[in-house]
C-alpha angles and dihedrals in degrees: 000000000000120000116192122232088239091061091047089052093050092049092047092048089053096044095044093043094052092043091050091049092053094043096049091052096044119124092221111083090212090058092046088054089063092060095083097054089047091048090049091048090061096051100081089053091050092047093050094047096046092046092048092053094040093238094157098173092051089045091057090048090049090054090052090050090049092052092048094048087049091053091050091047092052091048094047102037110020105038 
């Protein structure tokens, strides 16, 4: 059975988005720390989907989200 890349992207956006929502609102600081990698994981799927559908405004917003998740990741995991 063939599954299109678009379907994979939509599933990953949904899974990562829900996981990020639950992680960022968790009471446990260790769980909250996992929100940034999960948020970053979703960004390539968002970028591909918005580019494919020529949603330029959402693509710009997605790039901003990616930069911000990257900043949070660096703060939480690197420093």
